N, C-alpha and C positions, 0 to 999 in steps of 0.2 A: 262723448265717449261713455261706454257702459262698464261698470264694475259688477262682476258676478261673484258672490261668495259661495264656495262649496262648504256647507255646514257639516255634512256627514256623508259617509259612503254607505250608510245603512238605509234600509227601507223595510217597512212592515208588509209590503206586497211583493209578489214576484210575477211580473208580466212578461209574456213570451216575446214581445217585440222589443223589450228593453235589453240592450247588450252591455249595460253598465255593471261592472263587478260590484257586488254588495259585501261590505265588511263593516265591522263595528269600529270605524275610524272617524272620530269627531274633531271638529276644530277646537283649539284650546283657547283659554282666555288670554294667554300671552300673544298668540297670533292675532286675535281680535284687536288687542291694544296696539300692537305694532302696525296693524293694517291702518289704524287711524293716523299714525305718524306718516306712513307711506302715502296715504291719500292726501294729507296736508302738504306733502312735498311735490305733488304733481303740478306741472305748469300749464296744464290744459283743463278744460272744464269737464267735470263729471255730471252728466245729465240724468243718468238712470243707475239705480242699484237693484240688482236682481238676486233672488234666492230661489233656486230650483235645481232639478235633478236629484236623484235619490228621493228621500222624503224630508224636506227641510223642517217641517213642523215637529219632527222628533227633537228639534233644538229650538223650541218656541222661545224660551227665556233668553237665549243668546241672540236670536233675531230681534227680539224686543230691545235688548240692550244695545245692539248695533244701531238700530233706527233711532233710539233715544240719545245716542252719544256720538254718532259719526260726525266728523267736522265738515259737513256739507249743508248748503242752503239751496233752496229752490231745486230740489232733486225729486224725481219720481221713483217710487218703490214698487217692485213687482215680486210677487210670490206665486209659484206654481206648486200645487199640492194635490195629492190623491184624495183629499177631503175627508179622510177617515178620522183625523185628529182635530177637526174644527169644533169649536165650542163658542158659546155666546161671548165669553170674556175676550177671546182672541178676536172675534169678529168686531167687538167694540173697539179694540185696539186698532184693527185694520181700518175701520171707518174714521177713527180719530186722526190717523196719519195718512188718510187718503191712499191706502195701499191698493194697487191694482191686483186683485186676487183672482187667480185662475184655478179652477177645479179640472182635474183630468177624469173625465167619465166617457168611456168609449161610445156608448149608445145604450140600447135597452139591455135587459138582463141576459137574454139569449146570445146577443152579439158580443157583449162584453166577455162572456164566459169563454168565447173562442180564443181570446187573447190572454187568458189568465191561467196560471198553474193552480195546483191543488190548494194553495193558500187563499185563493179567492173564494170565499164562502158566501152563502146566501146573506147572512147577517151583515157582512161587510158591504155588499152591494146596497142593501137596504139603508145602511147608514149614509153612504155616499149620496144616494138618491134623495133621502130625507133632507140632508144638508143642502143639496142642490135646489130642491123646491123651496126650502125655508129661506135661503139667501139669494135666490135667483135674481132679484132686481139689482143686487150689488155686485155679483160675481160675473166672471167670464168662464166659458167652457173651452177646454182644450180637447178636441176630438181627434184621436188618433185613428187613421184609416189604414188598415192593413190590406194586403191582397185578398184575404179571405172575407173581409167585411165590406169591401168597396161596393158590392152589389146591393148592400142593405142601406146605403148612405141616405137616401131620401126618406125612407120610412123611419129610420132612426133619428134623422133631423127633425121630422114631424113629431116624433115621440118627445124629444127634449123641448121643442117649441111649445108643445101642449102643456109642458110643466114649467112654463113661464121663462125659459131661458131665451135671452135676446142678444147675447154677445158671444160670438162664435169665433174660435180659431181652428181652422181645419189643418190637420197635420198628417199628411200621408207618410207611411213608413218608407223612408228613403233607402236604407242600405240593405235591400233584399232584391231578389230577382223576380220582377213582375212579368207575367206572360202578356201577350197581346190582348187576350180576353180580359184579364184583370185591368189593364190600362184602359181598355174600352169602358169597363164598368166605372172606373174612376172619372173619366171624361164625361160620361153620360150622367153620372151622379151630380157633378158640378153644373152641368148644363141645366138639369132639372131644378137644382137649388137656385140658380140664377133666374129661372122662370118664376119660381115662387117669390123671389125678391122683387121682380118687376111688377108683380101683382100686389104684394103686401107693402114692401119697403118699411118693414117694422122690425128689422134686426140689423145688428152691426157686424162688421167683419174685422176681427182683430189682426188678421194676416196683413192688412194694409200698414199698420204701424210697425209690424215686424219685418217689413220688406227689406231685403238686403241686395245690394248690387252683385255681390259675390254669390255664386251658387254653392250649395253643399255645406257651407260653414259660416260662422259669425266671427268677426274680429272684435272680441271683448277682452277686457282685463279680467282674467280668471284668478281669484285668490284661492289656492288650495288649502286643505285642512292643515298642512304642515307649513304654510306660509309661502310656498313656492308660487311664482307668478307665471302665467301663460297668457298667450294672446289668441287663443282659440279654444272653443269648446270640444274640439276633437279629443283632447286628452281624457275626456270622461268615458270614452268607449274603450273596452278591453283591446280592440283592434290596434289602438294607438299607444297603449301603455309603454311599449318598448321604445317609443319615440319621445317619451316625455322629456328626457334630458335635453335633446336637441331642440325641442319646442319651448323650453323654459327661457324666460326673459329676465329672470332674477328672482328676488324674494322680498317679503315685506320688511325684513331686517336690514337689507342693504340697498333697497330701491331698485330702479330699473337699470339694467345693464346696457340696454339699447334705447335709442330715441324712436319710439313708435310713431311719433308724429312726422318722422322723416320719410318722404315718399320712396326713396331708394330702399330703405330697410323694409318698408311695407311690401314693396314689390318682391323682394327676395323671400320674405316670410311666406307670402302667398304662393310663390313658386315652389317653396319647400312643401307646403301643405298639399299642393296639387300633385307633386311627385309622390308623397306619402299615400295619398288616396289611390293612385294608380299602382302603387307597390302592394297595397294591402287588399285590394279588391280586384276581381276579375273584370275583364272588358265588358262582359255581359251585364254585370251589376252596375258598372259605371254608365253604360248605355241606358239601363233601366232608370237610374237616378236622373239622367238628363231628360228622359221622357216625362217622368213624374214632375220634375221641376218645371218643365215647359207647360204641362197641363195645369199645374197650380198657378203659375204666373199668368196664364191666359185667363183663368177664372178670376184672379184678383183684378186684372186690368179691365175685364168686362164688368165686374162689379162696380169698380170706380166710375166707369162710363155711365152706369145706370143711376148713380147717386144724384 
């Protein structure tokens, strides 16, 4: 089972493909302490603790406190960051605790600028690229592929590879309407990257470890900044905020209201999520997501067969 902490609703960047509402809402020390008691009360094993969405490193000290004090042993830690707030001290902490650290960098400067609003300035990109090059042997890269950047996939992959990046997570933009041409660009880009791997075999695919049997969403224990607990990352998107109450499974102060290890409850929760998806998105976007998911899964399966 995975626990994901929402540390803040704030971010120092504004990316066009991110549909998460930004507010200055941070997790409190009280919620953190109560989360330790909640985690201690669980009767199933927690294998991973994740920090991402918004910009978690705005809350560096709190992340360090959680990792140093959480009542868990033999657990893997994951942080996904836009890499603007990385420094040597935090990298030393990450290495000491064997944190799997993922930087979000879309590709080269020109392609990245297609997905960024006015707040994405030249100096910000330079900081991210500098940190990527400096720490490339240790980090992984989260590469968001939008409909407008899919046709540049291979040249941008080569750009990052040339800067010593060797651990890649490819993340197509799911909840938007892709045309047939854009989907062809996506499929062709993955095909060419597979060909590069068959020749080199010198990079890893993080998508393999993130593979989920369920399309469109992950079933993780999400601890919100106010201590409320959800079992889906859907609540991070503004599309689903109006459904937060019905998706809540209790809070860190009172524990779980439902037995999430029960198969019957899991099936009902998944059914509810599926209904919410179809309520909030048009049939054309749902179809688009299905095509994107199929293309990505085909790429991951073919990559595994080449290993």
